[in-house]
LOTORTOR-830017 format. One record per residue (C-alpha): x, y, z. Coordinates in steps of 0.02 Angstrom, whole numbers, plus 50000, padded with zeros to 5 digits. Each point is the difference from the previous one (the first is absolute). Example, Ala and Ser with C-alpha at 12.3 -4.5 7.8 and 13.67 -1.06 7.14 Angstrom:
LOTORTOR-830017
<guro X="50615" Y="49775" Z="50390"/>
<guro X="50069" Y="50172" Z="49967"/>
This chain:
LOTORTOR-830017
<guro X="48897" Y="49930" Z="50660"/>
<guro X="49973" Y="50145" Z="49880"/>
<guro X="49864" Y="50120" Z="50048"/>
<guro X="49933" Y="50152" Z="49911"/>
<guro X="49925" Y="50123" Z="50124"/>
<guro X="49861" Y="50105" Z="49928"/>
<guro X="50009" Y="50178" Z="50060"/>
<guro X="50023" Y="50174" Z="49931"/>
<guro X="50156" Y="49934" Z="49910"/>
<guro X="50038" Y="49823" Z="49946"/>
<guro X="50111" Y="49919" Z="50132"/>
<guro X="50088" Y="49833" Z="49987"/>
<guro X="50058" Y="49894" Z="50146"/>
<guro X="50114" Y="49849" Z="49976"/>
<guro X="50007" Y="49887" Z="50153"/>
<guro X="50118" Y="49857" Z="50040"/>
<guro X="49997" Y="49898" Z="50160"/>
<guro X="50099" Y="50133" Z="50093"/>
<guro X="50016" Y="50154" Z="49889"/>
<guro X="49895" Y="50129" Z="49907"/>
<guro X="50034" Y="50105" Z="49845"/>
<guro X="49883" Y="50143" Z="49956"/>
<guro X="49982" Y="50135" Z="49868"/>
<guro X="49865" Y="50120" Z="49943"/>
<guro X="49959" Y="50082" Z="49835"/>
<guro X="50023" Y="50188" Z="50017"/>
<guro X="49870" Y="50119" Z="49924"/>
<guro X="50134" Y="50039" Z="49870"/>
<guro X="49999" Y="49816" Z="49948"/>
<guro X="50170" Y="49955" Z="50074"/>
<guro X="50014" Y="49848" Z="50115"/>
<guro X="50063" Y="50064" Z="50168"/>
<guro X="50090" Y="49877" Z="50113"/>
<guro X="49929" Y="50002" Z="50176"/>
<guro X="50073" Y="49859" Z="50103"/>
<guro X="50109" Y="49845" Z="50001"/>
<guro X="50031" Y="49917" Z="50167"/>
<guro X="49921" Y="49893" Z="50135"/>
<guro X="49824" Y="49939" Z="49970"/>
<guro X="49858" Y="50124" Z="50027"/>
<guro X="49811" Y="49990" Z="50006"/>
<guro X="49932" Y="49965" Z="49827"/>
<guro X="49853" Y="50116" Z="50034"/>
<guro X="50103" Y="50146" Z="50066"/>
<guro X="49961" Y="50121" Z="49857"/>
<guro X="50005" Y="50153" Z="50113"/>
<guro X="50172" Y="49950" Z="50064"/>
<guro X="50064" Y="49975" Z="49823"/>
<guro X="49926" Y="50165" Z="49943"/>
<guro X="50094" Y="50086" Z="50141"/>
<guro X="50164" Y="49944" Z="49921"/>
<guro X="49969" Y="50102" Z="49842"/>
<guro X="50109" Y="50150" Z="49962"/>
<guro X="49895" Y="50156" Z="50034"/>
<guro X="50043" Y="50181" Z="49964"/>
<guro X="49921" Y="50170" Z="49989"/>
<guro X="50137" Y="50070" Z="49888"/>
<guro X="50162" Y="49949" Z="49916"/>
<guro X="50158" Y="50069" Z="50080"/>
<guro X="50143" Y="50092" Z="49916"/>
<guro X="50048" Y="49957" Z="49822"/>
<guro X="49918" Y="49830" Z="49981"/>
<guro X="49897" Y="49964" Z="49845"/>
<guro X="49811" Y="49994" Z="50021"/>
<guro X="49926" Y="49856" Z="49900"/>
<guro X="49855" Y="50098" Z="49922"/>
<guro X="49882" Y="50144" Z="50030"/>
<guro X="49862" Y="49877" Z="50041"/>
<guro X="50110" Y="49908" Z="50125"/>
<guro X="50095" Y="50151" Z="50063"/>
<guro X="50054" Y="49925" Z="50165"/>
<guro X="50076" Y="49845" Z="49922"/>
<guro X="50187" Y="49994" Z="49975"/>
<guro X="50066" Y="49837" Z="49930"/>
<guro X="50170" Y="50040" Z="50076"/>
<guro X="49931" Y="49985" Z="50176"/>
<guro X="49878" Y="49855" Z="49996"/>
<guro X="50025" Y="49813" Z="50023"/>
<guro X="49962" Y="49917" Z="49833"/>
<guro X="49981" Y="49823" Z="49935"/>
<guro X="50091" Y="50047" Z="49840"/>
<guro X="50077" Y="50159" Z="49932"/>
<guro X="50053" Y="50074" Z="49835"/>
<guro X="50090" Y="50151" Z="49931"/>
<guro X="49925" Y="50172" Z="50005"/>
<guro X="49856" Y="50085" Z="50091"/>
<guro X="50114" Y="50038" Z="50146"/>
<guro X="50060" Y="49832" Z="50064"/>
<guro X="50189" Y="50024" Z="49998"/>
<guro X="50036" Y="49837" Z="50091"/>
<guro X="50057" Y="49833" Z="49928"/>
<guro X="49872" Y="49950" Z="49866"/>
<guro X="49914" Y="49833" Z="49977"/>
<guro X="49977" Y="50023" Z="49813"/>
<guro X="50088" Y="50104" Z="49867"/>
<guro X="49958" Y="50006" Z="49815"/>
<guro X="50024" Y="50109" Z="49848"/>
<guro X="49860" Y="50033" Z="49875"/>
<guro X="50019" Y="50028" Z="49814"/>
<guro X="49998" Y="50189" Z="50028"/>
<guro X="50143" Y="49987" Z="50126"/>
<guro X="49895" Y="50038" Z="50155"/>
<guro X="50036" Y="49904" Z="50160"/>
<guro X="49864" Y="50053" Z="50123"/>
<guro X="49885" Y="49860" Z="50056"/>
<guro X="49838" Y="50009" Z="50098"/>
<guro X="49921" Y="49829" Z="50022"/>
<guro X="49837" Y="50012" Z="50096"/>
<guro X="49877" Y="49875" Z="50070"/>
<guro X="49871" Y="49921" Z="49885"/>
<guro X="49948" Y="49843" Z="50093"/>
<guro X="50051" Y="49839" Z="50084"/>
<guro X="49977" Y="49812" Z="49995"/>
<guro X="50013" Y="49868" Z="50136"/>
<guro X="50028" Y="49817" Z="49956"/>
<guro X="50053" Y="49841" Z="50090"/>
<guro X="50124" Y="49948" Z="49867"/>
<guro X="50170" Y="50067" Z="49946"/>
<guro X="50014" Y="50038" Z="49814"/>
<guro X="50149" Y="49918" Z="49915"/>
<guro X="50140" Y="50117" Z="49951"/>
<guro X="50035" Y="50004" Z="49814"/>
<guro X="50190" Y="49996" Z="50009"/>
<guro X="50055" Y="49994" Z="50183"/>
<guro X="50004" Y="49878" Z="50145"/>
<guro X="49895" Y="50037" Z="50154"/>
<guro X="49925" Y="49936" Z="50160"/>
<guro X="49864" Y="49868" Z="50001"/>
<guro X="49881" Y="49909" Z="50116"/>
<guro X="49989" Y="49811" Z="50008"/>
<guro X="49809" Y="50004" Z="49998"/>
<guro X="49995" Y="50133" Z="49864"/>
<guro X="49916" Y="50126" Z="50115"/>
<guro X="50083" Y="50170" Z="50024"/>
<guro X="49911" Y="50155" Z="50062"/>
<guro X="50027" Y="50128" Z="49863"/>
<guro X="49958" Y="50185" Z="49984"/>
<guro X="50028" Y="50097" Z="49840"/>
<guro X="49988" Y="50189" Z="49997"/>
<guro X="49974" Y="50076" Z="49827"/>
<guro X="50076" Y="50172" Z="49967"/>
<guro X="49981" Y="50085" Z="49833"/>
<guro X="50069" Y="50145" Z="49900"/>
<guro X="49987" Y="50045" Z="49815"/>
<guro X="49961" Y="49824" Z="49939"/>
<guro X="50126" Y="49917" Z="50115"/>
<guro X="49952" Y="49884" Z="50143"/>
<guro X="50114" Y="49972" Z="50149"/>
<guro X="49950" Y="49847" Z="50102"/>
<guro X="50058" Y="49986" Z="50180"/>
<guro X="49988" Y="49819" Z="50056"/>
<guro X="49998" Y="49946" Z="50183"/>
<guro X="50008" Y="49817" Z="50054"/>
<guro X="49965" Y="49954" Z="50181"/>
<guro X="50073" Y="49847" Z="50088"/>
<guro X="49917" Y="50008" Z="50172"/>
<guro X="50090" Y="49857" Z="50088"/>
<guro X="50171" Y="50072" Z="49953"/>
<guro X="49957" Y="50182" Z="50041"/>
<guro X="50062" Y="50039" Z="49824"/>
<guro X="49930" Y="50115" Z="49866"/>
<guro X="50077" Y="49997" Z="49827"/>
<guro X="49980" Y="50132" Z="49865"/>
<guro X="50034" Y="50024" Z="49817"/>
<guro X="49944" Y="50122" Z="49866"/>
<guro X="49950" Y="49992" Z="49817"/>
<guro X="49994" Y="50141" Z="49873"/>
<guro X="49882" Y="49976" Z="49853"/>
<guro X="50020" Y="50118" Z="49853"/>
<guro X="49828" Y="50020" Z="49923"/>
<guro X="50044" Y="50169" Z="49926"/>
<guro X="50036" Y="50026" Z="49816"/>
<guro X="50181" Y="50050" Z="50028"/>
<guro X="50158" Y="49905" Z="50040"/>
<guro X="50072" Y="50028" Z="50174"/>
<guro X="50176" Y="49989" Z="50069"/>
<guro X="49987" Y="49927" Z="50174"/>
<guro X="50152" Y="50048" Z="50105"/>
<guro X="49943" Y="49932" Z="50168"/>
<guro X="49863" Y="49892" Z="50071"/>
<guro X="50038" Y="49940" Z="50175"/>
<guro X="49910" Y="49863" Z="50096"/>
<guro X="49961" Y="50071" Z="50171"/>
<guro X="49991" Y="50166" Z="50091"/>
<guro X="49975" Y="50030" Z="50185"/>
<guro X="49982" Y="50178" Z="50065"/>
<guro X="50010" Y="50021" Z="50188"/>
<guro X="49944" Y="50160" Z="50088"/>
<guro X="50156" Y="50019" Z="50107"/>
<guro X="50188" Y="49975" Z="49998"/>
<guro X="50130" Y="49928" Z="50116"/>
<guro X="49999" Y="49828" Z="49919"/>
<guro X="50163" Y="49905" Z="49984"/>
<guro X="50039" Y="49896" Z="49844"/>
<guro X="50090" Y="49834" Z="50017"/>
<guro X="50066" Y="49928" Z="49838"/>
<guro X="50123" Y="49866" Z="49946"/>
<guro X="50148" Y="50035" Z="49887"/>
<guro X="50160" Y="49908" Z="49956"/>
<guro X="50105" Y="49926" Z="49861"/>
<guro X="50065" Y="49833" Z="49941"/>
<guro X="50040" Y="49887" Z="50151"/>
<guro X="49930" Y="50127" Z="50125"/>
<guro X="49815" Y="50009" Z="49963"/>
<guro X="49864" Y="50071" Z="50113"/>
<guro X="50097" Y="50125" Z="50106"/>
<guro X="49870" Y="50085" Z="50109"/>
<guro X="49997" Y="50191" Z="50001"/>
<guro X="49881" Y="50120" Z="50086"/>
<guro X="49976" Y="50185" Z="49962"/>
<guro X="49881" Y="50133" Z="50067"/>
<guro X="49947" Y="50111" Z="49854"/>
<guro X="49969" Y="50174" Z="50072"/>
<guro X="49966" Y="50091" Z="49836"/>
<guro X="50019" Y="49955" Z="49817"/>
<guro X="50015" Y="49826" Z="49925"/>
<guro X="50079" Y="49834" Z="50044"/>
<guro X="50010" Y="49884" Z="49849"/>
<guro X="50026" Y="49812" Z="49990"/>
<guro X="50027" Y="49944" Z="49821"/>
<guro X="50080" Y="49878" Z="49881"/>
<guro X="50056" Y="50038" Z="49822"/>
<guro X="50088" Y="49834" Z="49975"/>
<guro X="49862" Y="49909" Z="49907"/>
<guro X="49959" Y="49895" Z="50152"/>
<guro X="49935" Y="50023" Z="50175"/>
<guro X="50183" Y="49996" Z="50050"/>
<guro X="50112" Y="49963" Z="50147"/>
<guro X="50040" Y="50187" Z="49995"/>
<guro X="49829" Y="50060" Z="50055"/>
<guro X="49861" Y="49882" Z="50052"/>
<guro X="49821" Y="50054" Z="49956"/>
<guro X="49941" Y="49955" Z="50176"/>
<guro X="50003" Y="50140" Z="50129"/>
<guro X="49911" Y="50055" Z="50159"/>
<guro X="49930" Y="50164" Z="50066"/>
<guro X="49994" Y="50010" Z="50189"/>
<guro X="50015" Y="50111" Z="50152"/>
<guro X="50180" Y="50025" Z="50059"/>
<guro X="49968" Y="49912" Z="50166"/>
<guro X="49919" Y="49847" Z="49922"/>
<guro X="50071" Y="49835" Z="50064"/>
<guro X="49984" Y="49818" Z="49945"/>
<guro X="49836" Y="49981" Z="50094"/>
<guro X="49930" Y="50174" Z="50033"/>
<guro X="49960" Y="50145" Z="49884"/>
<guro X="49917" Y="50048" Z="49838"/>
<guro X="50078" Y="49929" Z="49841"/>
<guro X="49950" Y="50010" Z="49817"/>
<guro X="50081" Y="49873" Z="49884"/>
<guro X="50014" Y="50020" Z="49810"/>
<guro X="50057" Y="49885" Z="49861"/>
<guro X="49982" Y="49981" Z="49812"/>
<guro X="49955" Y="49844" Z="49899"/>
<guro X="50119" Y="50043" Z="49859"/>
<guro X="50177" Y="49944" Z="49958"/>
<guro X="50059" Y="50147" Z="49893"/>
<guro X="50051" Y="50179" Z="50036"/>
<guro X="49904" Y="50060" Z="50153"/>
<guro X="49976" Y="50166" Z="50087"/>
<guro X="49937" Y="50057" Z="50169"/>
<guro X="49998" Y="50177" Z="50066"/>
<guro X="49957" Y="50065" Z="50174"/>
<guro X="49973" Y="50189" Z="49998"/>
<guro X="49963" Y="50122" Z="50140"/>
<guro X="49911" Y="50152" Z="49927"/>
<guro X="50007" Y="50184" Z="50045"/>
<guro X="49842" Y="49969" Z="50102"/>
<guro X="50080" Y="49855" Z="50096"/>
<guro X="49897" Y="49865" Z="49917"/>
<guro X="50085" Y="49837" Z="49950"/>
<guro X="49976" Y="49921" Z="49829"/>
<guro X="50057" Y="49825" Z="49954"/>
<guro X="49995" Y="49939" Z="49819"/>
<guro X="50066" Y="49839" Z="49923"/>
<guro X="50004" Y="49918" Z="49830"/>
<guro X="50099" Y="49979" Z="49840"/>
<guro X="50149" Y="50117" Z="49994"/>
<guro X="49951" Y="50154" Z="49897"/>
<guro X="50181" Y="50046" Z="49964"/>
<guro X="50015" Y="49999" Z="49810"/>
<guro X="49833" Y="49910" Z="49985"/>
<guro X="49887" Y="50041" Z="49852"/>
<guro X="49857" Y="49892" Z="49939"/>
<guro X="49908" Y="50038" Z="49839"/>
<guro X="49815" Y="49975" Z="50033"/>
<guro X="49896" Y="50008" Z="49843"/>
<guro X="49812" Y="50024" Z="49990"/>
<guro X="49912" Y="49847" Z="50070"/>
<guro X="50153" Y="49932" Z="50091"/>
<guro X="50026" Y="49967" Z="50185"/>
<guro X="50150" Y="50006" Z="50115"/>
<guro X="49997" Y="49908" Z="50166"/>
<guro X="50116" Y="50033" Z="50146"/>
<guro X="50063" Y="49855" Z="50107"/>
<guro X="49919" Y="49956" Z="50164"/>
<guro X="50063" Y="50082" Z="50160"/>
<guro X="49978" Y="49930" Z="50175"/>
<guro X="49956" Y="50099" Z="50157"/>
<guro X="49977" Y="49943" Z="50179"/>
<guro X="49982" Y="50083" Z="50170"/>
<guro X="50033" Y="49936" Z="50175"/>
<guro X="49993" Y="50073" Z="50175"/>
<guro X="50114" Y="49860" Z="50059"/>
<guro X="50166" Y="50066" Z="49940"/>
<guro X="50115" Y="49928" Z="49870"/>
<guro X="49956" Y="49821" Z="50046"/>
<guro X="49815" Y="50032" Z="49971"/>
<guro X="50035" Y="50073" Z="49829"/>
<guro X="50116" Y="49853" Z="49960"/>
<guro X="49868" Y="49872" Z="50045"/>
<guro X="49873" Y="50087" Z="49887"/>
<guro X="50119" Y="50001" Z="49852"/>
<guro X="50057" Y="49821" Z="50026"/>
<guro X="49822" Y="49936" Z="50010"/>
<guro X="49954" Y="50096" Z="49843"/>
<guro X="50147" Y="49931" Z="49900"/>
<guro X="49968" Y="49820" Z="50056"/>
<guro X="49812" Y="50005" Z="49968"/>
<guro X="49983" Y="50119" Z="49852"/>
<guro X="50165" Y="50005" Z="49903"/>
<guro X="50080" Y="49828" Z="50008"/>
<guro X="49912" Y="49870" Z="49895"/>
<guro X="50006" Y="49812" Z="49999"/>
<guro X="50055" Y="49880" Z="50135"/>
<guro X="50141" Y="50108" Z="50069"/>
<guro X="49889" Y="50140" Z="50064"/>
<guro X="49995" Y="49931" Z="50176"/>
<guro X="50128" Y="49861" Z="49988"/>
<guro X="50174" Y="49994" Z="50074"/>
<guro X="50133" Y="50024" Z="49867"/>
<guro X="50124" Y="49858" Z="49966"/>
<guro X="50181" Y="50012" Z="50055"/>
<guro X="50097" Y="50041" Z="49840"/>
<guro X="50176" Y="49963" Z="49941"/>
<guro X="50064" Y="50099" Z="49850"/>
<guro X="50147" Y="49938" Z="49897"/>
<guro X="50078" Y="50171" Z="49967"/>
<guro X="50123" Y="50021" Z="50144"/>
<guro X="50052" Y="49818" Z="49989"/>
<guro X="50026" Y="49990" Z="49812"/>
<guro X="49982" Y="50169" Z="49915"/>
<guro X="50004" Y="49963" Z="49811"/>
<guro X="50100" Y="49839" Z="50020"/>
<guro X="49856" Y="49878" Z="50009"/>
<guro X="49970" Y="49822" Z="49944"/>
<guro X="49861" Y="49876" Z="50025"/>
<guro X="50104" Y="49892" Z="50116"/>
<guro X="50057" Y="50145" Z="50110"/>
<guro X="49824" Y="50071" Z="50012"/>
<guro X="49923" Y="49834" Z="50050"/>
<guro X="50137" Y="49974" Z="50131"/>
<guro X="49968" Y="50175" Z="50069"/>
<guro X="49813" Y="49969" Z="50004"/>
<guro X="50025" Y="49835" Z="50092"/>
<guro X="50113" Y="50080" Z="50130"/>
<guro X="49872" Y="50137" Z="50024"/>
<guro X="49860" Y="49874" Z="50017"/>
<guro X="50097" Y="49912" Z="50137"/>
<guro X="50009" Y="50165" Z="50095"/>
<guro X="49813" Y="50031" Z="49986"/>
<guro X="49993" Y="50099" Z="49838"/>
<guro X="49827" Y="49987" Z="49917"/>
<guro X="50030" Y="50091" Z="49834"/>
<guro X="50153" Y="50004" Z="49888"/>
<guro X="50022" Y="50141" Z="49873"/>
<guro X="50121" Y="49993" Z="49853"/>
<guro X="50063" Y="50177" Z="49974"/>
<guro X="50092" Y="50081" Z="49854"/>
<guro X="50110" Y="49907" Z="49876"/>
<guro X="49886" Y="49861" Z="49937"/>
<guro X="49962" Y="50069" Z="49824"/>
<guro X="50093" Y="50042" Z="49841"/>
<guro X="50184" Y="50045" Z="50012"/>
<guro X="49973" Y="50075" Z="50172"/>
<guro X="50168" Y="49982" Z="50088"/>
<guro X="50007" Y="50179" Z="50065"/>
<guro X="49886" Y="50152" Z="50003"/>
<guro X="50068" Y="50073" Z="49837"/>
<guro X="49905" Y="49884" Z="49885"/>
<guro X="49847" Y="49895" Z="49955"/>
<guro X="49858" Y="50091" Z="50089"/>
<guro X="49854" Y="49971" Z="49882"/>
<guro X="50058" Y="49829" Z="49943"/>
<guro X="49879" Y="49899" Z="50105"/>
<guro X="50042" Y="49825" Z="49938"/>
<guro X="50084" Y="49886" Z="50127"/>
<guro X="50185" Y="49965" Z="49978"/>
<guro X="50016" Y="49814" Z="49954"/>
<guro X="50181" Y="49991" Z="50061"/>
<guro X="49945" Y="50053" Z="50175"/>
<guro X="49829" Y="49918" Z="49999"/>
<guro X="50007" Y="49851" Z="49879"/>
<guro X="49824" Y="49948" Z="50051"/>
<guro X="49930" Y="50174" Z="49997"/>
<guro X="49886" Y="50078" Z="50129"/>
<guro X="49887" Y="49849" Z="49994"/>
<guro X="50129" Y="49875" Z="50063"/>
<guro X="50079" Y="50118" Z="50126"/>
<guro X="49833" Y="50050" Z="50076"/>
<guro X="49950" Y="49816" Z="50014"/>
<guro X="50162" Y="49954" Z="50089"/>
<guro X="49975" Y="50143" Z="50123"/>
<guro X="49815" Y="49967" Z="50032"/>
<guro X="50037" Y="49814" Z="50021"/>
<guro X="50098" Y="50054" Z="50154"/>
<guro X="49835" Y="50058" Z="50074"/>
<guro X="50028" Y="50187" Z="49978"/>
<guro X="49937" Y="50130" Z="49877"/>
<guro X="50095" Y="50067" Z="49850"/>
<guro X="50011" Y="50184" Z="49950"/>
<guro X="50083" Y="50098" Z="49860"/>
<guro X="50084" Y="50170" Z="49974"/>
<guro X="49954" Y="50111" Z="49851"/>
<guro X="50020" Y="50185" Z="49953"/>
<guro X="49892" Y="50013" Z="49844"/>
<guro X="49991" Y="50190" Z="49977"/>
<guro X="50189" Y="50014" Z="49979"/>
<guro X="50121" Y="49964" Z="49858"/>
<guro X="50188" Y="49997" Z="49972"/>
<guro X="50068" Y="50075" Z="49840"/>
<guro X="50107" Y="49842" Z="49992"/>
<guro X="49856" Y="49880" Z="49971"/>
<guro X="49916" Y="49909" Z="49858"/>
<guro X="49839" Y="50095" Z="50035"/>
<guro X="50084" Y="50170" Z="49981"/>
<guro X="50088" Y="49946" Z="49841"/>
<guro X="49831" Y="49951" Z="49926"/>
<guro X="49901" Y="50148" Z="50068"/>
<guro X="50107" Y="50150" Z="50050"/>
<guro X="49846" Y="50111" Z="49982"/>
<guro X="49915" Y="49906" Z="50143"/>
<guro X="50112" Y="50085" Z="50129"/>
<guro X="49973" Y="50176" Z="50065"/>
<guro X="50132" Y="50116" Z="49927"/>
<guro X="50008" Y="50174" Z="49924"/>
<guro X="50075" Y="49989" Z="49827"/>
<guro X="50170" Y="50084" Z="49990"/>
<guro X="50011" Y="50029" Z="50188"/>
<guro X="50101" Y="49918" Z="50137"/>
<guro X="49896" Y="49872" Z="50093"/>
<guro X="50048" Y="49977" Z="50182"/>
<guro X="49981" Y="49822" Z="50060"/>
<guro X="49975" Y="49922" Z="50171"/>
<guro X="50068" Y="49827" Z="50037"/>
<guro X="50050" Y="49996" Z="49815"/>
<guro X="49815" Y="49993" Z="49956"/>
<guro X="49877" Y="50096" Z="49895"/>
<guro X="49810" Y="50000" Z="50018"/>
<guro X="49884" Y="49922" Z="49872"/>
<guro X="49870" Y="50116" Z="49925"/>
<guro X="49839" Y="49921" Z="50061"/>
<guro X="49894" Y="50133" Z="49915"/>
<guro X="50040" Y="49902" Z="49841"/>
<guro X="49868" Y="49862" Z="49984"/>
<guro X="50126" Y="49886" Z="49914"/>
<guro X="50109" Y="50008" Z="50155"/>
<guro X="49862" Y="49972" Z="50126"/>
<guro X="49925" Y="49859" Z="49896"/>
<guro X="50172" Y="49919" Z="49985"/>
<guro X="50030" Y="50015" Z="50188"/>
<guro X="49832" Y="49922" Z="50047"/>
<guro X="50028" Y="49857" Z="49878"/>
<guro X="50179" Y="49969" Z="50055"/>
<guro X="49967" Y="50008" Z="50187"/>
<guro X="49848" Y="49886" Z="49979"/>
<guro X="50113" Y="49876" Z="49911"/>
<guro X="50132" Y="50009" Z="50137"/>
<guro X="49879" Y="49986" Z="50147"/>
<guro X="49912" Y="49851" Z="49923"/>
<guro X="50160" Y="49905" Z="49961"/>
<guro X="50019" Y="49923" Z="50172"/>
<guro X="49920" Y="49983" Z="50171"/>
<guro X="50028" Y="50182" Z="50046"/>
<guro X="49900" Y="50061" Z="50150"/>
<guro X="50093" Y="50162" Z="50038"/>
<guro X="50070" Y="50139" Z="49891"/>
<guro X="50129" Y="50127" Z="50055"/>
<guro X="49959" Y="50140" Z="49877"/>
<guro X="50149" Y="50114" Z="50023"/>
<guro X="50034" Y="50183" Z="49955"/>
<guro X="50183" Y="50047" Z="50010"/>
<guro X="50001" Y="50172" Z="49921"/>
<guro X="49892" Y="50155" Z="50008"/>
<guro X="49930" Y="50102" Z="49856"/>
<guro X="50100" Y="50142" Z="49921"/>
<guro X="50012" Y="50079" Z="49827"/>
<guro X="49822" Y="49942" Z="49968"/>
<guro X="49952" Y="50000" Z="49816"/>
<guro X="49899" Y="49890" Z="49884"/>
<guro X="50057" Y="49976" Z="49820"/>
<guro X="49835" Y="49910" Z="49968"/>
<guro X="49882" Y="50142" Z="50044"/>
<guro X="50073" Y="50119" Z="49872"/>
<guro X="49937" Y="49888" Z="49860"/>
<guro X="49860" Y="49913" Z="50094"/>
<guro X="49855" Y="50040" Z="49880"/>
<guro X="50093" Y="49911" Z="49860"/>
<guro X="50080" Y="49862" Z="50105"/>
<guro X="49949" Y="49819" Z="49975"/>
<guro X="49838" Y="50047" Z="49913"/>
<guro X="49928" Y="50070" Z="50161"/>
<guro X="49903" Y="50161" Z="49992"/>
<guro X="50066" Y="50070" Z="50165"/>
<guro X="50098" Y="49945" Z="50152"/>
<guro X="49899" Y="49938" Z="50148"/>
<guro X="49920" Y="50136" Z="50104"/>
<guro X="50105" Y="49961" Z="50153"/>
<guro X="50160" Y="50024" Z="49898"/>
<guro X="49965" Y="50182" Z="49958"/>
<guro X="50051" Y="50075" Z="50166"/>
<guro X="50159" Y="50101" Z="50007"/>
<guro X="50132" Y="50029" Z="50130"/>
<guro X="50168" Y="50082" Z="49984"/>
<guro X="50173" Y="49933" Z="50034"/>
<guro X="50023" Y="49889" Z="50153"/>
<guro X="49816" Y="49964" Z="50018"/>
<guro X="49873" Y="49862" Z="50006"/>
<guro X="49928" Y="49854" Z="49908"/>
<guro X="49883" Y="50048" Z="49857"/>
<guro X="50113" Y="50151" Z="49989"/>
<guro X="50020" Y="50043" Z="49819"/>
<guro X="49978" Y="50143" Z="49874"/>
<guro X="49819" Y="50048" Z="49969"/>
<guro X="49905" Y="49952" Z="49846"/>
<guro X="50013" Y="50156" Z="49890"/>
<guro X="49859" Y="50125" Z="50021"/>
């Protein structure tokens, strides 16, 4: 339930089955966070008002927001979102640069809207509800012709609230957006531990716990993917929390690229948590009339320790992320051909392996690497997605039929974003691969990355993968990613206005990130 409480200041209360989230609009126009925890009385306005930050004067050398609001310091208040300037020296939610070079932002409350539907994102995946009903609150903040929308989506039965933000540039000038995160949670105290999960290849999800006393603790990926190095999921909890007892906040991000989360303890012992797209090297050119949307972030709270938080997150993923028949269905037992065959595959050997697996109870057989082009090792043929007739004389159609006739499913390995220099595709289109002209290009697994900001490349990939996936009875796809991003650069975007008769590259392709950064990470369209 989403409830607006009418009082001296607009107050908003978001209720799930077992939790409550509340914030109030300050007289200065800034949304002040009041509470996130166990469920409270929906009519307890006096109790919520008591949670407001109240002062008679501002101490020491803090910045006072304005003469009119001379007891308000943005450095020492719990906020729903924060920017640069006007005294808040903590981790910002949004950063941008105007045409005159100024960076200070001051988005203030202009209104709200409550709906029972979730608007579709323009360019990103997100959560959904099977019946189409999602409790949705939008807070509108404005400044100098710009609108910042804070979106809240409530999933009561999961005790989950998700957030995202949109910046709409209705000003006359072009903006350079350097950061727009997805969620911010300011807590009035400190002493919270952070549990996160880090790792590397073949040792993913190592659990680590730290107690930030002052300063920042950052969890981030600059690899172009959510990464085995630093998972976007993390928890905030009391140090004595156990599996079944104690307060736990859980956070995650519905985004597969470079991510960023920061937990900061301020000079006034308040704790701020922010999460979203990694701002490192990020720059997005936002012209007049254009919109940028941040990905959706997930928050949950439980009094029942780590297990309570886990149950909330699992229920949310099953009911509001996974689509189709597998949302609440047991996964099949899978046999992959890789360790048995590596690149040395043939139709006969694969069918024999699938039959032996079937006899042991295997329910799904997946043909891994080596089925296409001249792919006999990992030095060659990535990008040449035509089956090898010497290995598969009947193609994917005949092989998949032989496997499915055994009474099990058939799946296929692909890695479409990658390319080997030693391939027919590279020989035909060397400009389709990311590379800086005249510079050494460091490769991973002997692979380069295709430049998907180029519409010719993305159109080719969609067409080619559609052809492959429809060429047999394929019910499962192992879409692999065997190298991370580095030396990111797009040859296409330098000449995009003249390329292929198109006026400009797609809006989503005009973001920028520096070396070793994320997808959609390319040089900006010239100012």
